[in-house]
MOPAC internal coordinates of N, CA, C and O (Angstrom, degrees):
PM7 1SCF
backbone

  N    0.0000 0     0.00 0     0.00 0    0    0    0
  C    1.3951 1     0.00 0     0.00 0    1    0    0
  C    1.4789 1   109.36 1     0.00 0    2    1    0
  O    1.2310 1   120.87 1   -29.76 1    3    2    1
  N    1.2235 1   115.93 1   150.24 1    3    2    1
  C    1.6391 1   121.20 1  -179.73 1    5    3    2
  C    1.5879 1   100.71 1  -116.25 1    6    5    3
  O    1.2310 1   121.95 1   -24.04 1    7    6    5
  N    1.2612 1   113.87 1   155.96 1    7    6    5
  C    1.3549 1   129.90 1   167.82 1    9    7    6
  C    1.4857 1   114.34 1   -60.75 1   10    9    7
  O    1.2310 1   117.81 1   -38.33 1   11   10    9
  N    1.4380 1   121.78 1   141.67 1   11   10    9
  C    1.4477 1   120.41 1   177.52 1   13   11   10
  C    1.4102 1   107.88 1   -62.52 1   14   13   11
  O    1.2310 1   119.63 1   -15.76 1   15   14   13
  N    1.3625 1   118.31 1   164.24 1   15   14   13
  C    1.4332 1   125.52 1  -175.11 1   17   15   14
  C    1.6599 1   108.15 1   -58.94 1   18   17   15
  O    1.2310 1   118.34 1   142.77 1   19   18   17
  N    1.2589 1   120.77 1   -37.23 1   19   18   17
  C    1.4309 1   125.00 1  -177.16 1   21   19   18
  C    1.3885 1   116.78 1   -59.14 1   22   21   19
  O    1.2310 1   116.96 1   156.12 1   23   22   21
  N    1.4077 1   123.38 1   -23.88 1   23   22   21
  C    1.4854 1   128.48 1   176.78 1   25   23   22
  C    1.4758 1   113.54 1  -119.76 1   26   25   23
  O    1.2310 1   119.53 1  -178.45 1   27   26   25
  N    1.2669 1   118.50 1     1.55 1   27   26   25
  C    1.4964 1   122.27 1  -176.66 1   29   27   26
  C    1.5907 1   106.64 1   -65.89 1   30   29   27
  O    1.2310 1   120.27 1   -38.77 1   31   30   29
  N    1.3145 1   117.08 1   141.23 1   31   30   29
  C    1.5161 1   121.35 1   174.57 1   33   31   30
  C    1.4689 1   111.68 1  -128.85 1   34   33   31
  O    1.2310 1   116.49 1   163.74 1   35   34   33
  N    1.3055 1   124.27 1   -16.26 1   35   34   33
  C    1.3768 1   120.24 1   179.70 1   37   35   34
  C    1.5100 1   106.07 1  -178.99 1   38   37   35
  O    1.2310 1   118.95 1    56.05 1   39   38   37
  N    1.3658 1   119.61 1  -123.95 1   39   38   37
  C    1.4174 1   120.93 1  -179.43 1   41   39   38
  C    1.5384 1   106.63 1   -96.91 1   42   41   39
  O    1.2310 1   122.50 1  -110.70 1   43   42   41
  N    1.2563 1   112.81 1    69.30 1   43   42   41
  C    1.5685 1   122.12 1  -170.15 1   45   43   42
  C    1.6612 1   108.76 1   -78.83 1   46   45   43
  O    1.2310 1   122.64 1   -18.82 1   47   46   45
  N    1.1992 1   112.55 1   161.18 1   47   46   45
  C    1.4736 1   125.95 1   176.81 1   49   47   46
  C    1.5114 1   111.27 1  -130.25 1   50   49   47
  O    1.2310 1   117.09 1   -46.63 1   51   50   49
  N    1.3364 1   123.14 1   133.37 1   51   50   49
  C    1.3508 1   124.50 1   179.88 1   53   51   50
  C    1.5964 1   105.95 1  -105.56 1   54   53   51
  O    1.2310 1   120.76 1   -44.94 1   55   54   53
  N    1.2378 1   116.16 1   135.06 1   55   54   53
  C    1.4436 1   123.21 1   172.64 1   57   55   54
  C    1.5198 1   106.30 1  -118.55 1   58   57   55
  O    1.2310 1   120.62 1   -63.97 1   59   58   57
  N    1.3187 1   116.43 1   116.03 1   59   58   57
  C    1.4562 1   114.01 1  -173.71 1   61   59   58
  C    1.5952 1   103.85 1  -103.13 1   62   61   59
  O    1.2310 1   122.41 1   -43.52 1   63   62   61
  N    1.3846 1   113.00 1   136.48 1   63   62   61
  C    1.3969 1   118.56 1  -179.30 1   65   63   62
  C    1.4957 1   106.92 1  -151.85 1   66   65   63
  O    1.2310 1   121.09 1   -18.21 1   67   66   65
  N    1.4076 1   115.51 1   161.79 1   67   66   65
  C    1.4408 1   123.05 1   172.19 1   69   67   66
  C    1.5039 1   112.26 1   -61.27 1   70   69   67
  O    1.2310 1   120.80 1   -53.53 1   71   70   69
  N    1.4463 1   116.07 1   126.47 1   71   70   69
  C    1.4847 1   118.51 1  -176.66 1   73   71   70
  C    1.5285 1   113.29 1   -52.88 1   74   73   71
  O    1.2310 1   120.85 1   145.73 1   75   74   73
  N    1.3403 1   115.97 1   -34.27 1   75   74   73
  C    1.4578 1   114.77 1   179.60 1   77   75   74
  C    1.5769 1   114.98 1   -64.79 1   78   77   75
  O    1.2310 1   119.50 1   167.75 1   79   78   77
  N    1.3341 1   118.55 1   -12.25 1   79   78   77
  C    1.4385 1   120.16 1   176.18 1   81   79   78
  C    1.4499 1   112.16 1   -95.77 1   82   81   79
  O    1.2310 1   117.73 1  -179.59 1   83   82   81
  N    1.2912 1   121.94 1     0.41 1   83   82   81
  C    1.4120 1   123.02 1  -172.55 1   85   83   82
  C    1.5990 1   115.26 1   -54.25 1   86   85   83
  O    1.2310 1   120.10 1   135.48 1   87   86   85
  N    1.2246 1   117.40 1   -44.52 1   87   86   85
  C    1.5244 1   117.13 1   179.80 1   89   87   86
  C    1.5043 1   113.47 1   -60.73 1   90   89   87
  O    1.2310 1   122.97 1   138.13 1   91   90   89
  N    1.3754 1   111.92 1   -41.87 1   91   90   89
  C    1.4769 1   118.47 1  -176.16 1   93   91   90
  C    1.5781 1   108.14 1   -71.06 1   94   93   91
  O    1.2310 1   118.75 1   144.33 1   95   94   93
  N    1.3424 1   119.98 1   -35.67 1   95   94   93
  C    1.3951 1   120.94 1  -179.83 1   97   95   94
  C    1.4876 1   112.97 1   -73.99 1   98   97   95
  O    1.2310 1   118.91 1   140.88 1   99   98   97
  N    1.3250 1   119.69 1   -39.12 1   99   98   97
  C    1.4696 1   124.48 1  -178.82 1  101   99   98
  C    1.5244 1   105.20 1   -70.85 1  102  101   99
  O    1.2310 1   117.90 1   137.92 1  103  102  101
  N    1.2524 1   121.61 1   -42.08 1  103  102  101
  C    1.6021 1   122.15 1   172.75 1  105  103  102
  C    1.5135 1   112.44 1   -55.94 1  106  105  103
  O    1.2310 1   119.93 1   136.41 1  107  106  105
  N    1.3723 1   117.74 1   -43.59 1  107  106  105
  C    1.3739 1   124.92 1  -179.89 1  109  107  106
  C    1.5038 1   110.34 1   -60.78 1  110  109  107
  O    1.2310 1   119.78 1   132.80 1  111  110  109
  N    1.3491 1   118.03 1   -47.20 1  111  110  109
  C    1.4776 1   122.28 1  -170.11 1  113  111  110
  C    1.5893 1   102.54 1   -75.12 1  114  113  111
  O    1.2310 1   119.19 1   138.69 1  115  114  113
  N    1.3388 1   119.16 1   -41.31 1  115  114  113
  C    1.5614 1   119.81 1   177.34 1  117  115  114
  C    1.4210 1   108.04 1   -60.54 1  118  117  115
  O    1.2310 1   116.15 1   140.32 1  119  118  117
  N    1.3299 1   124.92 1   -39.68 1  119  118  117
  C    1.3374 1   121.81 1  -177.92 1  121  119  118
  C    1.5070 1   117.07 1   -64.04 1  122  121  119
  O    1.2310 1   121.12 1   158.91 1  123  122  121
  N    1.2975 1   115.46 1   -21.09 1  123  122  121
  C    1.5126 1   128.85 1   173.18 1  125  123  122
  C    1.4554 1   114.13 1   -94.92 1  126  125  123
  O    1.2310 1   120.05 1  -165.62 1  127  126  125
  N    1.3460 1   117.51 1    14.38 1  127  126  125
  C    1.4486 1   122.53 1  -177.18 1  129  127  126
  C    1.4400 1   115.16 1    56.13 1  130  129  127
  O    1.2310 1   120.55 1  -139.02 1  131  130  129
  N    1.3954 1   116.56 1    40.98 1  131  130  129
  C    1.4979 1   118.43 1  -177.53 1  133  131  130
  C    1.5932 1   104.79 1  -146.09 1  134  133  131
  O    1.2310 1   120.90 1  -124.18 1  135  134  133
  N    1.2305 1   115.89 1    55.82 1  135  134  133
  C    1.4590 1   123.83 1  -179.87 1  137  135  134
  C    1.5396 1   109.27 1   -70.65 1  138  137  135
  O    1.2310 1   121.09 1   -46.24 1  139  138  137
  N    1.2403 1   115.52 1   133.76 1  139  138  137
  C    1.4373 1   122.91 1  -176.68 1  141  139  138
  C    1.5622 1   113.42 1   -61.82 1  142  141  139
  O    1.2310 1   121.43 1   -43.21 1  143  142  141
  N    1.4028 1   114.87 1   136.79 1  143  142  141
  C    1.5812 1   112.61 1   175.99 1  145  143  142
  C    1.5236 1   110.97 1   -68.01 1  146  145  143
  O    1.2310 1   119.29 1   152.24 1  147  146  145
  N    1.3643 1   118.96 1   -27.76 1  147  146  145
  C    1.3911 1   118.67 1  -177.91 1  149  147  146
  C    1.4833 1   108.66 1  -158.32 1  150  149  147
  O    1.2310 1   120.10 1   -37.62 1  151  150  149
  N    1.4331 1   117.41 1   142.38 1  151  150  149
  C    1.3880 1   126.22 1   172.82 1  153  151  150
  C    1.5166 1   107.30 1  -115.72 1  154  153  151
  O    1.2310 1   120.41 1   -60.03 1  155  154  153
  N    1.2881 1   116.82 1   119.97 1  155  154  153
  C    1.4751 1   123.94 1  -172.57 1  157  155  154
  C    1.6002 1   110.04 1  -125.81 1  158  157  155
  O    1.2310 1   121.86 1   -67.64 1  159  158  157
  N    1.3589 1   114.04 1   112.36 1  159  158  157
  C    1.4091 1   113.54 1   178.74 1  161  159  158
  C    1.5140 1   113.69 1   -76.35 1  162  161  159
  O    1.2310 1   119.90 1   -37.00 1  163  162  161
  N    1.2412 1   117.79 1   143.00 1  163  162  161
  C    1.5142 1   126.36 1  -168.39 1  165  163  162
  C    1.5910 1   100.33 1   -89.82 1  166  165  163
  O    1.2310 1   122.18 1   -87.22 1  167  166  165
  N    1.3361 1   113.44 1    92.78 1  167  166  165
  C    1.4616 1   118.30 1  -179.05 1  169  167  166
  C    1.5983 1   104.98 1  -117.35 1  170  169  167
  O    1.2310 1   119.44 1   171.29 1  171  170  169
  N    1.2595 1   118.68 1    -8.71 1  171  170  169
  C    1.5372 1   123.99 1  -174.87 1  173  171  170
  C    1.5318 1   108.41 1  -124.97 1  174  173  171
  O    1.2310 1   120.23 1   -48.21 1  175  174  173
  N    1.2542 1   117.16 1   131.79 1  175  174  173
  C    1.5775 1   109.84 1   172.69 1  177  175  174
  C    1.5384 1   122.95 1   -52.31 1  178  177  175
  O    1.2310 1   123.36 1   155.49 1  179  178  177
  N    1.4197 1   111.17 1   -24.51 1  179  178  177
  C    1.3916 1   114.58 1  -179.41 1  181  179  178
  C    1.5674 1   109.86 1   -75.54 1  182  181  179
  O    1.2310 1   118.76 1   165.32 1  183  182  181
  N    1.2766 1   119.97 1   -14.68 1  183  182  181
  C    1.4542 1   121.51 1   177.57 1  185  183  182
  C    1.6327 1   116.14 1   -95.11 1  186  185  183
  O    1.2310 1   124.13 1  -177.39 1  187  186  185
  N    1.3503 1   109.69 1     2.61 1  187  186  185
  C    1.4672 1   114.34 1   173.71 1  189  187  186
  C    1.5822 1   112.35 1   -63.40 1  190  189  187
  O    1.2310 1   121.83 1   -48.19 1  191  190  189
  N    1.3111 1   114.10 1   131.81 1  191  190  189
  C    1.4419 1   119.50 1   178.42 1  193  191  190
  C    1.5767 1   110.31 1   -53.19 1  194  193  191
  O    1.2310 1   122.87 1   -32.72 1  195  194  193
  N    1.4647 1   112.10 1   147.28 1  195  194  193
  C    1.3159 1   115.37 1  -177.11 1  197  195  194
  C    1.6364 1   114.56 1  -104.93 1  198  197  195
  O    1.2310 1   120.32 1   -12.72 1  199  198  197
  N    1.2522 1   116.99 1   167.28 1  199  198  197
  C    1.4648 1   116.70 1   178.45 1  201  199  198
  C    1.6455 1   108.23 1   -64.33 1  202  201  199
  O    1.2310 1   123.36 1   -47.43 1  203  202  201
  N    1.2407 1   111.16 1   132.57 1  203  202  201
  C    1.4916 1   118.52 1  -175.73 1  205  203  202
  C    1.6069 1   110.25 1   -65.13 1  206  205  203
  O    1.2310 1   121.95 1   143.21 1  207  206  205
  N    1.2151 1   113.87 1   -36.79 1  207  206  205
  C    1.5457 1   118.43 1  -173.12 1  209  207  206
  C    1.6025 1   110.93 1  -108.57 1  210  209  207
  O    1.2310 1   123.62 1   -42.66 1  211  210  209
  N    1.2200 1   110.67 1   137.34 1  211  210  209
  C    1.5817 1   123.36 1   166.89 1  213  211  210
  C    1.3621 1   108.72 1  -135.25 1  214  213  211
  O    1.2310 1   119.83 1   -41.49 1  215  214  213
  N    1.3371 1   117.92 1   138.51 1  215  214  213
  C    1.4459 1   126.49 1  -177.90 1  217  215  214
  C    1.4730 1   112.67 1  -116.05 1  218  217  215
  O    1.2310 1   118.75 1   -44.54 1  219  218  217
  N    1.3133 1   120.00 1   135.46 1  219  218  217
  C    1.4443 1   126.83 1   179.35 1  221  219  218
  C    1.4934 1   110.17 1  -128.75 1  222  221  219
  O    1.2310 1   122.13 1   -52.54 1  223  222  221
  N    1.2975 1   113.53 1   127.46 1  223  222  221
  C    1.4973 1   115.79 1  -175.15 1  225  223  222
  C    1.5319 1   105.22 1  -104.44 1  226  225  223
  O    1.2310 1   120.78 1   -54.07 1  227  226  225
  N    1.3337 1   116.11 1   125.93 1  227  226  225
  C    1.4308 1   122.90 1  -172.47 1  229  227  226
  C    1.6492 1   105.86 1  -117.11 1  230  229  227
  O    1.2310 1   121.87 1  -144.91 1  231  230  229
  N    1.3008 1   114.03 1    35.09 1  231  230  229
  C    1.4562 1   120.15 1   175.74 1  233  231  230
  C    1.6196 1   112.23 1    80.41 1  234  233  231
  O    1.2310 1   120.41 1    95.16 1  235  234  233
  N    1.3597 1   116.83 1   -84.84 1  235  234  233
  C    1.4539 1   115.58 1   175.88 1  237  235  234
  C    1.5259 1   115.38 1   -83.68 1  238  237  235
  O    1.2310 1   121.86 1   164.38 1  239  238  237
  N    1.4081 1   114.04 1   -15.62 1  239  238  237
  C    1.4430 1   120.76 1   178.92 1  241  239  238
  C    1.4543 1   113.86 1  -122.83 1  242  241  239
  O    1.2310 1   123.99 1   -29.57 1  243  242  241
  N    1.3887 1   109.96 1   150.43 1  243  242  241
  C    1.3668 1   117.27 1   178.00 1  245  243  242
  C    1.6628 1   112.03 1  -115.76 1  246  245  243
  O    1.2310 1   117.11 1   -53.26 1  247  246  245
  N    1.2458 1   123.10 1   126.74 1  247  246  245
  C    1.4366 1   117.35 1  -179.08 1  249  247  246
  C    1.5676 1   108.85 1  -115.19 1  250  249  247
  O    1.2310 1   124.36 1   -50.95 1  251  250  249
  N    1.2832 1   109.23 1   129.05 1  251  250  249
  C    1.5033 1   111.62 1   176.50 1  253  251  250
  C    1.6774 1   105.67 1  -114.19 1  254  253  251
  O    1.2310 1   126.51 1   -49.33 1  255  254  253
  N    1.3237 1   105.09 1   130.67 1  255  254  253
  C    1.5106 1   113.98 1  -177.74 1  257  255  254
  C    1.4449 1   109.35 1  -109.94 1  258  257  255
  O    1.2310 1   120.23 1   -46.52 1  259  258  257
  N    1.3134 1   117.17 1   133.48 1  259  258  257
  C    1.4313 1   127.74 1   170.41 1  261  259  258
  C    1.5275 1   110.57 1  -118.28 1  262  261  259
  O    1.2310 1   120.06 1   -83.68 1  263  262  261
  N    1.3416 1   117.50 1    96.32 1  263  262  261
  C    1.4376 1   125.65 1  -172.85 1  265  263  262
  C    1.4347 1   105.34 1    59.81 1  266  265  263
  O    1.2310 1   118.56 1    66.77 1  267  266  265
  N    1.3863 1   120.35 1  -113.23 1  267  266  265
  C    1.4087 1   126.23 1  -173.77 1  269  267  266
  C    1.5644 1   110.90 1   -98.05 1  270  269  267
  O    1.2310 1   119.94 1   176.73 1  271  270  269
  N    1.3247 1   117.72 1    -3.27 1  271  270  269
  C    1.4770 1   113.82 1   177.72 1  273  271  270
  C    1.4863 1   110.64 1  -107.48 1  274  273  271
  O    1.2310 1   125.49 1   -32.73 1  275  274  273
  N    1.3883 1   107.06 1   147.27 1  275  274  273
  C    1.5759 1   113.09 1  -172.75 1  277  275  274
  C    1.6383 1   105.03 1  -128.77 1  278  277  275
  O    1.2310 1   122.07 1   -29.48 1  279  278  277
  N    1.2881 1   113.64 1   150.52 1  279  278  277
  C    1.4467 1   121.94 1   167.73 1  281  279  278
  C    1.4581 1   103.24 1  -134.78 1  282  281  279
  O    1.2310 1   124.00 1   -37.79 1  283  282  281
  N    1.4402 1   109.92 1   142.21 1  283  282  281
  C    1.4998 1   117.48 1  -177.23 1  285  283  282
  C    1.5091 1   107.43 1  -129.78 1  286  285  283
  O    1.2310 1   121.29 1   -49.89 1  287  286  285
  N    1.2783 1   115.13 1   130.11 1  287  286  285
  C    1.3781 1   124.03 1  -171.27 1  289  287  286
  C    1.6332 1   110.25 1  -123.00 1  290  289  287
  O    1.2310 1   121.42 1   -42.54 1  291  290  289
  N    1.4268 1   114.88 1   137.46 1  291  290  289
  C    1.4250 1   122.58 1   170.81 1  293  291  290
  C    1.5641 1   108.83 1   -67.44 1  294  293  291
  O    1.2310 1   118.08 1   -67.56 1  295  294  293
  N    1.2973 1   121.25 1   112.44 1  295  294  293
  C    1.5308 1   121.95 1  -178.32 1  297  295  294
  C    1.4144 1   114.61 1   -58.11 1  298  297  295
  O    1.2310 1   120.21 1   150.70 1  299  298  297
  N    1.3695 1   117.20 1   -29.30 1  299  298  297
  C    1.4596 1   119.00 1  -172.75 1  301  299  298
  C    1.5148 1   110.72 1   -82.74 1  302  301  299
  O    1.2310 1   120.04 1   134.36 1  303  302  301
  N    1.4227 1   117.52 1   -45.64 1  303  302  301
  C    1.3881 1   119.70 1  -172.91 1  305  303  302
  C    1.6681 1   110.13 1  -100.32 1  306  305  303
  O    1.2310 1   121.81 1   167.40 1  307  306  305
  N    1.3277 1   114.15 1   -12.60 1  307  306  305
  C    1.4210 1   121.52 1  -173.08 1  309  307  306
  C    1.5527 1   115.44 1    59.04 1  310  309  307
  O    1.2310 1   122.30 1  -151.51 1  311  310  309
  N    1.3435 1   113.20 1    28.49 1  311  310  309
  C    1.3938 1   120.56 1   171.43 1  313  311  310
  C    1.5670 1   113.74 1   -86.24 1  314  313  311
  O    1.2310 1   121.65 1   -47.68 1  315  314  313
  N    1.2128 1   114.44 1   132.32 1  315  314  313
  C    1.4960 1   119.52 1  -179.95 1  317  315  314
  C    1.4554 1   108.89 1   -71.89 1  318  317  315
  O    1.2310 1   119.13 1   -58.83 1  319  318  317
  N    1.3277 1   119.27 1   121.17 1  319  318  317
  C    1.4145 1   121.38 1  -176.03 1  321  319  318
  C    1.4874 1   116.67 1  -110.76 1  322  321  319
  O    1.2310 1   121.16 1   170.42 1  323  322  321
  N    1.5058 1   115.38 1    -9.58 1  323  322  321
  C    1.4592 1   112.75 1   169.97 1  325  323  322
  C    1.5865 1   104.99 1  -161.48 1  326  325  323
  O    1.2310 1   122.40 1   -30.61 1  327  326  325
  N    1.2732 1   113.01 1   149.39 1  327  326  325
  C    1.5225 1   117.44 1   171.68 1  329  327  326
  C    1.5919 1   100.39 1  -133.33 1  330  329  327
  O    1.2310 1   122.65 1   -57.50 1  331  330  329
  N    1.3226 1   112.53 1   122.50 1  331  330  329
  C    1.5092 1   114.49 1   177.83 1  333  331  330
  C    1.4869 1   110.50 1  -143.60 1  334  333  331
  O    1.2310 1   121.22 1    -6.48 1  335  334  333
  N    1.2413 1   115.27 1   173.52 1  335  334  333
  C    1.5137 1   120.50 1   179.07 1  337  335  334
  C    1.4734 1   107.84 1   157.32 1  338  337  335
  O    1.2310 1   122.95 1    -7.41 1  339  338  337
  N    1.4494 1   111.96 1   172.59 1  339  338  337
  C    1.5635 1   117.61 1  -176.68 1  341  339  338
  C    1.3465 1   106.64 1  -124.59 1  342  341  339
  O    1.2310 1   122.95 1   -25.19 1  343  342  341
  N    1.4159 1   111.96 1   154.81 1  343  342  341
  C    1.4137 1   119.49 1   172.29 1  345  343  342
  C    1.4941 1   122.38 1    91.52 1  346  345  343
  O    1.2310 1   119.19 1   169.99 1  347  346  345
  N    1.3408 1   119.15 1   -10.01 1  347  346  345
  C    1.4581 1   126.61 1  -175.07 1  349  347  346
  C    1.4888 1   111.70 1  -129.72 1  350  349  347
  O    1.2310 1   119.43 1   -55.08 1  351  350  349
  N    1.3824 1   118.70 1   124.92 1  351  350  349
  C    1.4784 1   122.21 1  -170.45 1  353  351  350
  C    1.4410 1   107.88 1   -80.07 1  354  353  351
  O    1.2310 1   116.20 1   176.78 1  355  354  353
  N    1.4216 1   124.83 1    -3.22 1  355  354  353
  C    1.3607 1   120.22 1   166.16 1  357  355  354
  C    1.4370 1   125.50 1   -73.04 1  358  357  355
  O    1.2310 1   123.08 1   162.61 1  359  358  357
  N    1.4109 1   111.69 1   -17.39 1  359  358  357
  C    1.4874 1   119.18 1  -172.65 1  361  359  358
  C    1.4929 1   113.70 1   -55.48 1  362  361  359
  O    1.2310 1   119.74 1   129.42 1  363  362  361
  N    1.3332 1   118.10 1   -50.58 1  363  362  361
  C    1.5752 1   115.94 1  -179.22 1  365  363  362
  C    1.5617 1   113.21 1   -60.03 1  366  365  363
  O    1.2310 1   121.85 1   148.93 1  367  366  365
  N    1.3921 1   114.06 1   -31.07 1  367  366  365
  C    1.4912 1   121.43 1  -175.68 1  369  367  366
  C    1.6281 1   103.32 1   -72.57 1  370  369  367
  O    1.2310 1   120.75 1   132.74 1  371  370  369
  N    1.3779 1   116.17 1   -47.26 1  371  370  369
  C    1.3978 1   119.41 1   178.93 1  373  371  370
  C    1.5358 1   115.17 1   -60.58 1  374  373  371
  O    1.2310 1   122.28 1   142.94 1  375  374  373
  N    1.3963 1   113.24 1   -37.06 1  375  374  373
  C    1.4378 1   115.49 1   176.67 1  377  375  374
  C    1.5696 1   111.60 1   -64.20 1  378  377  375
  O    1.2310 1   121.86 1   134.13 1  379  378  377
  N    1.2660 1   114.05 1   -45.87 1  379  378  377
  C    1.4502 1   122.27 1   175.52 1  381  379  378
  C    1.5334 1   113.26 1   -51.54 1  382  381  379
  O    1.2310 1   123.12 1   134.90 1  383  382  381
  N    1.1956 1   111.63 1   -45.10 1  383  382  381
  C    1.6150 1   119.59 1  -177.18 1  385  383  382
  C    1.5230 1   112.09 1   -75.60 1  386  385  383
  O    1.2310 1   120.45 1   148.67 1  387  386  385
  N    1.3211 1   116.75 1   -31.33 1  387  386  385
  C    1.5733 1   118.04 1  -161.38 1  389  387  386
  C    1.6282 1   109.24 1  -110.45 1  390  389  387
  O    1.2310 1   120.95 1   142.75 1  391  390  389
  N    1.3343 1   115.80 1   -37.25 1  391  390  389
  C    1.4820 1   116.01 1  -175.93 1  393  391  390
  C    1.5201 1   113.96 1   -59.61 1  394  393  391
  O    1.2310 1   119.92 1   -51.60 1  395  394  393
  N    1.2909 1   117.76 1   128.40 1  395  394  393
  C    1.4673 1   117.98 1  -178.05 1  397  395  394
  C    1.5041 1   112.61 1   100.88 1  398  397  395
  O    1.2310 1   120.67 1   168.13 1  399  398  397
  N    1.3216 1   116.33 1   -11.87 1  399  398  397
  C    1.3984 1   118.54 1  -178.64 1  401  399  398
  C    1.4881 1   115.15 1  -101.46 1  402  401  399
  O    1.2310 1   120.28 1   -31.48 1  403  402  401
  N    1.3208 1   117.07 1   148.52 1  403  402  401
  C    1.5642 1   115.94 1  -179.29 1  405  403  402
  C    1.4672 1   108.70 1   -69.00 1  406  405  403
  O    1.2310 1   118.59 1   -45.79 1  407  406  405
  N    1.1811 1   120.29 1   134.21 1  407  406  405
  C    1.5048 1   130.64 1  -179.19 1  409  407  406
  C    1.6536 1   110.25 1   -36.66 1  410  409  407
  O    1.2310 1   122.09 1   123.29 1  411  410  409
  N    1.3190 1   113.60 1   -56.71 1  411  410  409
  C    1.3778 1   117.25 1  -171.84 1  413  411  410
  C    1.5931 1   113.07 1   -68.20 1  414  413  411
  O    1.2310 1   120.17 1   159.17 1  415  414  413
  N    1.2397 1   117.27 1   -20.83 1  415  414  413
  C    1.4362 1   121.18 1  -174.25 1  417  415  414
  C    1.5696 1   113.07 1  -117.30 1  418  417  415
  O    1.2310 1   121.94 1  -173.47 1  419  418  417
  N    1.3570 1   113.90 1     6.53 1  419  418  417
  C    1.4944 1   116.74 1   174.99 1  421  419  418
  C    1.5673 1   104.07 1   -69.08 1  422  421  419
  O    1.2310 1   124.32 1   -25.97 1  423  422  421
  N    1.4588 1   109.32 1   154.03 1  423  422  421
  C    1.4195 1   119.77 1   177.85 1  425  423  422
  C    1.5691 1   110.89 1   -66.03 1  426  425  423
  O    1.2310 1   123.62 1   -35.79 1  427  426  425
  N    1.3896 1   110.65 1   144.21 1  427  426  425
  C    1.3446 1   119.40 1   173.43 1  429  427  426
  C    1.5202 1   109.58 1   -64.51 1  430  429  427
  O    1.2310 1   117.94 1   -53.31 1  431  430  429
  N    1.3547 1   121.53 1   126.69 1  431  430  429
  C    1.5129 1   118.40 1  -173.18 1  433  431  430
  C    1.5480 1   108.54 1   -71.14 1  434  433  431
  O    1.2310 1   120.04 1   -67.93 1  435  434  433
  N    1.3113 1   117.52 1   112.07 1  435  434  433
  C    1.4991 1   119.31 1   176.50 1  437  435  434
  C    1.4184 1   106.17 1  -151.59 1  438  437  435
  O    1.2310 1   120.01 1   -59.61 1  439  438  437
  N    1.3060 1   117.59 1   120.39 1  439  438  437
  C    1.5274 1   123.35 1   174.86 1  441  439  438
  C    1.5113 1   102.06 1  -153.04 1  442  441  439
  O    1.2310 1   121.93 1   -73.87 1  443  442  441
  N    1.3571 1   113.91 1   106.13 1  443  442  441
  C    1.4640 1   124.36 1   177.95 1  445  443  442
  C    1.4743 1   113.96 1   -71.58 1  446  445  443
  O    1.2310 1   116.02 1   164.60 1  447  446  445
  N    1.2503 1   125.16 1   -15.40 1  447  446  445
  C    1.4450 1   125.07 1   179.08 1  449  447  446
  C    1.3904 1   115.60 1   -73.06 1  450  449  447
  O    1.2310 1   118.09 1   153.39 1  451  450  449
  N    1.4678 1   121.24 1   -26.61 1  451  450  449
  C    1.5023 1   116.61 1  -176.08 1  453  451  450
  C    1.4867 1   107.16 1  -110.85 1  454  453  451
  O    1.2310 1   117.44 1   -56.94 1  455  454  453
  N    1.3049 1   122.48 1   123.06 1  455  454  453
  C    1.4922 1   120.49 1   175.35 1  457  455  454
  C    1.4437 1   109.92 1   -73.67 1  458  457  455
  O    1.2310 1   120.66 1   -24.20 1  459  458  457
  N    1.3452 1   116.35 1   155.80 1  459  458  457
  C    1.5295 1   121.70 1  -179.38 1  461  459  458
  C    1.4830 1   104.07 1  -149.97 1  462  461  459
  O    1.2310 1   122.37 1   -52.78 1  463  462  461
  N    1.5159 1   113.06 1   127.22 1  463  462  461
  C    1.4555 1   125.23 1   177.26 1  465  463  462
  C    1.5553 1   104.98 1    53.78 1  466  465  463
  O    1.2310 1   120.44 1  -130.79 1  467  466  465
  N    1.4175 1   116.77 1    49.21 1  467  466  465
  C    1.3512 1   117.94 1   172.66 1  469  467  466
  C    1.5783 1   119.16 1    70.44 1  470  469  467
  O    1.2310 1   121.90 1  -173.00 1  471  470  469
  N    1.4390 1   113.97 1     7.00 1  471  470  469
  C    1.3605 1   117.38 1  -177.11 1  473  471  470
  C    1.6567 1   105.41 1   -97.93 1  474  473  471
  O    1.2310 1   121.18 1   -76.20 1  475  474  473
  N    1.2670 1   115.36 1   103.80 1  475  474  473
  C    1.5477 1   118.10 1  -178.02 1  477  475  474
  C    1.5079 1   113.41 1   -57.25 1  478  477  475
  O    1.2310 1   118.42 1   159.98 1  479  478  477
  N    1.3795 1   120.62 1   -20.02 1  479  478  477
  C    1.4877 1   119.45 1  -177.09 1  481  479  478
  C    1.4414 1   112.12 1   -94.52 1  482  481  479
  O    1.2310 1   115.79 1  -176.73 1  483  482  481
  N    1.3697 1   125.59 1     3.27 1  483  482  481
  C    1.3320 1   126.60 1   177.25 1  485  483  482
  C    1.6331 1   109.30 1    81.72 1  486  485  483
  O    1.2310 1   123.07 1    35.72 1  487  486  485
  N    1.2967 1   111.72 1  -144.28 1  487  486  485
  C    1.3859 1   116.82 1  -172.99 1  489  487  486
  C    1.6410 1   111.19 1   -82.68 1  490  489  487
  O    1.2310 1   118.80 1   -43.02 1  491  490  489
  N    1.2696 1   119.90 1   136.98 1  491  490  489
  C    1.5266 1   118.34 1   175.86 1  493  491  490
  C    1.5235 1   113.14 1   -58.01 1  494  493  491
  O    1.2310 1   120.20 1   -24.52 1  495  494  493
  N    1.2962 1   117.22 1   155.48 1  495  494  493
  C    1.4750 1   118.59 1   172.89 1  497  495  494
  C    1.5494 1   106.26 1   -87.67 1  498  497  495
  O    1.2310 1   121.84 1   -21.72 1  499  498  497
  N    1.2615 1   114.08 1   158.28 1  499  498  497
  C    1.5230 1   126.11 1   176.69 1  501  499  498
  C    1.5983 1   105.21 1    99.79 1  502  501  499
  O    1.2310 1   125.83 1   -13.89 1  503  502  501
  N    1.2679 1   106.40 1   166.11 1  503  502  501
  C    1.5205 1   119.18 1   179.06 1  505  503  502
  C    1.5528 1   112.58 1   -97.19 1  506  505  503
  O    1.2310 1   120.10 1   180.00 1  507  506  505

């Protein structure tokens, strides 16, 4: 899930948990050097997390958006034609690694040297 636009600051991630567990969860994340930037209780419908993925069809191309990051693929060839987004230092690296590659065979985005959205380990492994 992604944060609602009202509190989004970059390539953010939402973790939804029961409010009563906040102290334990924040302590656990901090113990792993990954303290959240902000904890926001959902008390207003406008603060509800939003779907992480949105899809837009541009005819020959299909763009999938995950909060502020976007990947665009040629629908006929399945070749990645663009990776873009704001707020995350990994985006230029991801674009260099993935643009021009077939979607099914593109490398899994993993680069532990560049933190993103407060994650000191970079992008998680796996698809």
